[in-house]
VOKOL-227865 format. One record per residue (C-alpha): z, x, y; residue in three letters. Coordinates in steps of 0.02 Angstrom, whole numbers. Each point is the difference from the previous one (the first is absolute). Last residue first. Layout:
N
+--------+--------+--------+-----+
|     zz |     xx |     yy | res |
+--------+--------+--------+-----+
|      Z |      X |      Y | ALA |
...
+--------+--------+--------+-----+
***
This chain:
180
+--------+--------+--------+-----+
|     zz |     xx |     yy | res |
+--------+--------+--------+-----+
|   4331 |   7819 |   6343 | ALA |
|   -143 |     98 |    -79 | SER |
|     -4 |    162 |   -103 | THR |
|   -156 |    131 |    -14 | GLY |
|     82 |    143 |     72 | SER |
|    113 |    -79 |    125 | TRP |
|    -79 |    -17 |    180 | ARG |
|     81 |   -131 |    103 | GLY |
|    173 |    101 |     -9 | ALA |
|    -72 |    146 |     94 | GLY |
|    137 |     -5 |    123 | PRO |
|    142 |   -127 |    -43 | LYS |
|     68 |    -99 |    143 | ALA |
|   -171 |    -80 |     50 | ALA |
|    -61 |    -42 |   -175 | LEU |
|    184 |    -75 |    -55 | TRP |
|    -14 |   -100 |    176 | SER |
|   -175 |    -69 |    -49 | PRO |
|     45 |    -30 |   -174 | ARG |
|    144 |   -105 |     12 | PHE |
|    -57 |   -166 |     49 | ALA |
|   -137 |      2 |   -125 | ASP |
|    127 |     54 |   -127 | LEU |
|    111 |   -147 |     56 | ALA |
|   -147 |   -122 |    -28 | LYS |
|    -41 |     55 |   -158 | ASN |
|    181 |     -6 |    -61 | TRP |
|      0 |   -186 |     61 | THR |
|   -151 |    -31 |   -117 | ALA |
|    100 |     88 |   -155 | LEU |
|    151 |   -100 |     33 | SER |
|   -105 |   -155 |      2 | THR |
|    -70 |     50 |   -164 | LEU |
|    181 |     24 |    -74 | ALA |
|     64 |   -173 |     66 | ARG |
|   -151 |    -84 |    -61 | ALA |
|     21 |     83 |   -171 | PRO |
|    190 |    -42 |     -6 | ALA |
|    -22 |   -193 |     30 | SER |
|    -10 |    -62 |   -162 | LYS |
|    140 |    111 |    -87 | GLY |
|    -32 |    156 |    -97 | THR |
|   -130 |    124 |     48 | PHE |
|   -130 |     40 |   -140 | PHE |
|   -147 |   -102 |     67 | GLY |
|     14 |    116 |    149 | ALA |
|    -77 |    129 |   -103 | ILE |
|   -155 |   -105 |    -44 | GLU |
|    -13 |    -62 |    185 | GLY |
|     -3 |    180 |     49 | VAL |
|   -134 |     34 |   -132 | ARG |
|   -106 |   -151 |     57 | ALA |
|     15 |     36 |    187 | ASP |
|    -62 |    176 |    -33 | ILE |
|   -142 |    -57 |   -104 | HIS |
|    -51 |   -120 |    136 | ALA |
|     27 |    114 |    142 | ASN |
|   -122 |    118 |    -87 | ALA |
|   -125 |   -134 |    -33 | ARG |
|     13 |    -55 |    197 | ASP |
|    -27 |    185 |     40 | LEU |
|   -139 |     21 |   -113 | ALA |
|    -85 |   -151 |     77 | ASP |
|     47 |     47 |    176 | ARG |
|    -91 |    177 |    -39 | GLY |
|   -149 |    -90 |    -78 | ASP |
|    -18 |   -106 |    150 | THR |
|     22 |    180 |    113 | THR |
|    138 |     55 |     82 | ILE |
|    -16 |    107 |    163 | MET |
|     14 |    172 |     43 | VAL |
|    -38 |     36 |    180 | TRP |
|    -93 |    167 |     68 | VAL |
|     17 |     36 |    192 | ARG |
|   -111 |    163 |     42 | ARG |
|   -144 |   -124 |     29 | GLN |
|     81 |    -68 |    148 | ASP |
|    -51 |   -182 |     70 | ALA |
|    -93 |    -26 |   -173 | THR |
|    149 |     43 |   -103 | SER |
|    -61 |     62 |   -181 | VAL |
|     49 |   -109 |   -130 | HIS |
|     63 |     54 |   -169 | ARG |
|     17 |    -98 |   -159 | LYS |
|    132 |    -53 |   -116 | VAL |
|     14 |    -54 |   -182 | LEU |
|   -170 |     69 |    -42 | GLY |
|     76 |    102 |   -133 | LEU |
|    -74 |    169 |     70 | ASP |
|     68 |    -73 |    176 | LEU |
|    194 |    -19 |    -75 | LEU |
|    -17 |    167 |    -93 | GLU |
|    -56 |     87 |    161 | ARG |
|    139 |    -94 |     94 | LEU |
|    122 |     69 |   -128 | ILE |
|    -61 |    182 |     16 | ALA |
|     -8 |    -19 |    194 | THR |
|    192 |    -56 |      2 | SER |
|     38 |    150 |   -101 | ASN |
|    -95 |    119 |    106 | PRO |
|     83 |    -76 |    155 | GLY |
|    174 |      4 |    -52 | SER |
|     80 |   -158 |    -71 | THR |
|    140 |   -104 |     97 | ASN |
|   -109 |   -165 |    -50 | SER |
|     -2 |    -50 |    182 | ARG |
|    -36 |    169 |     73 | GLN |
|   -140 |     35 |   -136 | ALA |
|    -69 |   -183 |     36 | ILE |
|     12 |     35 |    190 | GLU |
|    -86 |    149 |     -7 | THR |
|   -144 |    -72 |   -121 | PRO |
|    -21 |   -130 |    143 | SER |
|     44 |   -175 |    -46 | LEU |
|    -79 |   -169 |     -9 | PRO |
|    111 |   -145 |    -37 | GLY |
|    152 |    -42 |   -116 | GLN |
|   -115 |     26 |   -147 | ALA |
|      7 |    191 |     48 | ILE |
|    171 |      8 |    -27 | LEU |
|     -1 |    -90 |   -168 | THR |
|   -155 |     98 |    -53 | LEU |
|    101 |    167 |     34 | ALA |
|    161 |    -60 |    -95 | PHE |
|   -113 |    -61 |   -147 | TYR |
|   -100 |    167 |     -2 | GLN |
|    157 |    115 |    -12 | ARG |
|     78 |   -111 |   -134 | LEU |
|   -160 |      5 |   -107 | THR |
|   -105 |   -133 |    -21 | LEU |
|   -103 |    -72 |   -152 | ASP |
|     95 |   -177 |    -12 | ALA |
|     89 |     63 |   -148 | GLU |
|     45 |    154 |     82 | ARG |
|     76 |   -102 |    147 | LEU |
|    114 |    -84 |   -137 | ALA |
|     47 |    171 |    -60 | GLU |
|     60 |     38 |    180 | GLU |
|     86 |   -149 |     11 | SER |
|    104 |     43 |   -148 | TYR |
|     51 |    172 |     85 | ARG |
|     20 |    -81 |    182 | ALA |
|    127 |   -120 |    -85 | ILE |
|     88 |    147 |    -73 | ARG |
|     11 |     94 |    158 | PHE |
|     70 |   -156 |     97 | ILE |
|    125 |    -22 |   -148 | ALA |
|     72 |    178 |     11 | TRP |
|      4 |    -13 |    194 | GLY |
|    100 |   -156 |    -12 | LEU |
|    114 |     90 |   -126 | TRP |
|     13 |    137 |    127 | SER |
|     62 |   -117 |    133 | VAL |
|    120 |    -77 |   -134 | PRO |
|     73 |    168 |    -35 | SER |
|    -68 |     77 |   -156 | LEU |
|     97 |     89 |   -140 | PRO |
|    -80 |    151 |    -73 | PRO |
|   -104 |    -26 |   -167 | VAL |
|     64 |    118 |   -133 | GLU |
|   -111 |    -31 |   -157 | LEU |
|     69 |    -12 |   -184 | HIS |
|     14 |   -187 |      1 | ALA |
|   -159 |    -24 |     69 | PRO |
|    -87 |     91 |   -160 | ASP |
|   -165 |     68 |     57 | LEU |
|   -158 |     14 |   -109 | GLY |
|    -93 |   -120 |     88 | GLU |
|     49 |    -34 |    173 | GLN |
|    -59 |   -190 |     23 | GLY |
|    124 |    -47 |    134 | ASP |
|    160 |     89 |     18 | ILE |
|    121 |   -121 |     94 | ALA |
|     76 |     54 |    158 | PRO |
|    188 |     15 |     10 | ARG |
|    117 |    -87 |    114 | LEU |
|    187 |     49 |    -32 | THR |
|    122 |   -149 |     31 | GLU |
|    149 |     37 |    114 | THR |
|    173 |    -18 |    -67 | MET |
+--------+--------+--------+-----+
***
C-alpha cells in the first residue's frame, strides 16, 4: 500500500485540519511544498533583518559584482519597472550605489555599498539561524547535514537548468515580479 503524503497546516487559526481535504502529494510535489515553506520562514527571517525578499534577492545578485540595471532585471526575472522600483529602494536605503562608466556615460553600474554588505551579512545570519533552527528538528545526527547538502546540490542544478529553460521558453525570463 502506498503512503499518502500530506502537508502539515502551520499556524492556520480557526482551521481544523481534520476537516480539510489536502490533496495527496507526489515526492516531487512534496519537495516543492517543503521549498515553499522554507522560503516563507526565510522571508520572515529577512523581515527581522529589515529586508524584503525582493530586496534580498537583488542585493545578493549585486554583491556578486557590479551589474547594469538591465542585467539585474534579467537575472532576477523581473520586469524593468519592478526592477527599477527595487533598485530605488536599495539606493534610498544606501545599500547600493550607481556608478556611471567613465568610458561610456550611457553605461550605469549598480554596486553594493559597505552598508549593503553589512545588511546582506545580517540577513544571511538571520536565514542561517532560522534554517538551523528548523534543521534541529530532524531526527538522526547526519540528517541536517544531508538536507543542507541536498539544497546546495539543488542550487547547482538550478544554475545549470536556467539557461536552457530561458532559451526554450519565450518570455520565461520576465515573470511578473517572481524569480527563478
